Phi, psi and omega in degrees: 000148180292156177274090185232126179254132172250131179254121186228162182158177178283175183297148168064039174254356175108023183296317182288331175294317177296320180301316177295326177293312187290325186263000174056047178218188174225042185290318181280138178278135186240127172206152188274050167226156185276156174088009183295305179283135177236298182280167171290131180242132185253138174216183184232143177220172179212136177214128182052037180080002180255127175268150179204162174259150182234130174249123177266137176236159172290164177296129187278122179233131182256130170077018177276150176271349180301127184293329179289319184292323177299318182286325178298317179306318174299321183290324176296317181294323175296318180300315177301321181296322183283332188286157167261334179222138181245133174256114178263108187265134177230158181262113183297341183277334180253345177073200187274131172243172184302321180298324175297321179295321178302310183296320177303319179293324179292318183291325179298325178291331184293328179078009184272156174290126184244134172244122182271123181245114177271109189266164179076019169280077190272345180215171184294333180296340183265355175293136179102338182292342186272007187297334178295337186290342178289342179293342180290340178065035181250359177126193187299148176249132182248126173277125186217146168243103177298333182288314182254359170090352183295132181093338184296326179298313179297320177300311181293329178303317183282324182297313187290350178293336180276352188257159175274119181297336183266003180292133184237013184289336175301340177278013176306128177098346181291122179083354176280149174301142181250121187245117180259135175262119187228159182159180175289169178299138171069032174261357178105028183296308178296323178296322178298314176304313174305318177297319179294317190274340181077019177207164185274075181279327185241144180288133179233127171217172178277004182270128179296143177084017179302313177277134180242307176277161171275124192250119178267133179227132180272128179256127182215110181173158181054027180090000179258148179209109180200169178260128176265134177239108180273128184245161174288149178294142179261122179247173177297145180306319184298333181269355179272101188254342177260141175293334174299316182291324179298319177289328175303310177301319176303313180298327178291321178294314173303321177297321175300313184296328184262004183266172170257323179225139178248132166269104185270106187263132175233157179278119178303330181279329178276329185078187177279122182245177185304320178292326174302313177294327172301316180292319179296324177290332171296319179294313182296319181295331178272007180054041176268150168294152186218135169239123180274121183245116181267100185270166179069029180296339178291340182272356185266128171289128189208159176230194186290349177257347187301310186293321178297318181294318179294321178293318178302317179297319180297317179299318178300319181290326183275354182303146009279337180274082181241014175275065183233147175289138178235125186237135178258120189217174173216122180289341178282317179266354181061029176295128175059027178293321181286329175296325180298314180302312180301316184288327175296313184292328175295320181293319177302320174296322177294321179293330183263001189291138176238124186258130179299144181302322178297323181289321179295319184289324179297323183275310190283325180293327175294319176297315180297320183294329178281323181227086187279165178302144178295145174282151185222118182061035183077005184263132182247125179269133177238114177274122187251338190202142181233137181213137170282134184275150183282067183244172184282337180232157183308120174217141185227141178250125176254121182266125182212177184279326185224071184302330188288347182260007184271121181283165177298322183299322179289324176304312178299319175303316177291325180292319179295322179294323182294318179297317180297317185283328187238005175055086175251030187302133174087359184238125173295143176242135176255132180240134177239143171251123184234148182285137175245000000 
C-alpha cells in the first residue's frame, strides 16, 4: 500500500498548519476561520528516511445545508478512502464536541490505522488536557503544537512504522509535465479537471472563488501522463478584498511559474476581457506554453461562421503573440476534451523542442540573406550565425556585427519565420542579438 497520511477533523483545529509542518512548505492557506480549505490538497514529506504523501482536507461537518460544507464532506471521505494512515486532529482547548464524535464514528468504519493528535498544546500548562481523547477508543493520543512543531517528531516516529520504507509511489509527478489550468473565477477550471479525470476530484459550484489552494492531480490515460494543477481564479487587485483570496491568487501565479504549459480558460459568453489579458501576459512573461480554451461553447448561439469569427477576434486581442491553439469546448458536454489533451502535449513538445544548430543556420541564414535587416544611418547589419540557447523555453541568439541597430520590427520578422519553419505554436520565443 502507498505511504499516504490523511489529516482529518472538524473545522479550525489546525489541519492545514500541520500539513505545512509535515511537508515543510506553505502550500496550504491557514486562517483562524472555518472552511478555508475545501479541496483535498496533496504534499510530500520525509521522516527518518521514509517518504510519504500527506493529504490536507477541509473541516468535516455533518448535516449542514451549506453547499461548500456538503462538498467538503465528500472530499474528506475520499481522502480517508485513499489513505493508509489517518491523523485525526482535535483541539485540546475545546475538548471533545459532538462533531468530533461524528468524525470518530466515520474513522471506526474505515478500518484504517488512526493516530489521535491533540493540537494547540503550545505550552507546558496544556499537557494532560488531552486525556479525555482516550475515551474515543481510537488509539494513542499525541500532544502536538502544529504552530511551533513540538510533538510532531514523536508523532512521525510512530506513523512511519506503519509505512513501507521502499515505497516509491510518493514520487508521483516527479519529472512529469505540469499543466496549470488558469483563468478568471468561475470559468470552469475545476470542472475541466473533473472532466479530464472522470471523477469529482475538485469541488465545483457556481460561486466565484470556490477553489482556494492550487490542487495537483495526476492524469494518466489514453497514452498521456502529466500533472494537472487546478488553480484559484485570478481577479483584479481592486476586487480582492479578503486576505484568503489574496493568498489564493498568489498561489495561482506561483502555479503558472512552476508549470510547463497553461490551459488558459475564457468564458465563451463573456469573451476576452481586460483581466483575461492580464492573466495571458503573466503566462507569456514567464515563457510558458499556452492553449486557449473557450469554455461554455454550448451556451453560445452560433452558425457555421461563428467559430471562425470568434477565433479571429481572440487572435486579434492576443496580438502580437497570437500563434496559439484555440479550442472551443464545454466541460458539461465534454466537447473536444480529448482534443484539448492532445493539443496540450503538442505544445509541451514544442516548448521542449531542440533544433540542431546546423539546421537552424541552414534555414534562417538563407531567409536573412533574402530579407536582410534594414540599414540605419548608413550602417549595415550582417547576421552571421544563429544558435538555440540551452534554456527551458525556446530562445535563440543571432550573432551579428551591430546588434544595437536591429529594429523591433525585424525581431518580430525573425520570430515569425522561426515559427513557420519549426512550428513553435503555443510557445513564446525569445530572440537575442549578440555581437560577434
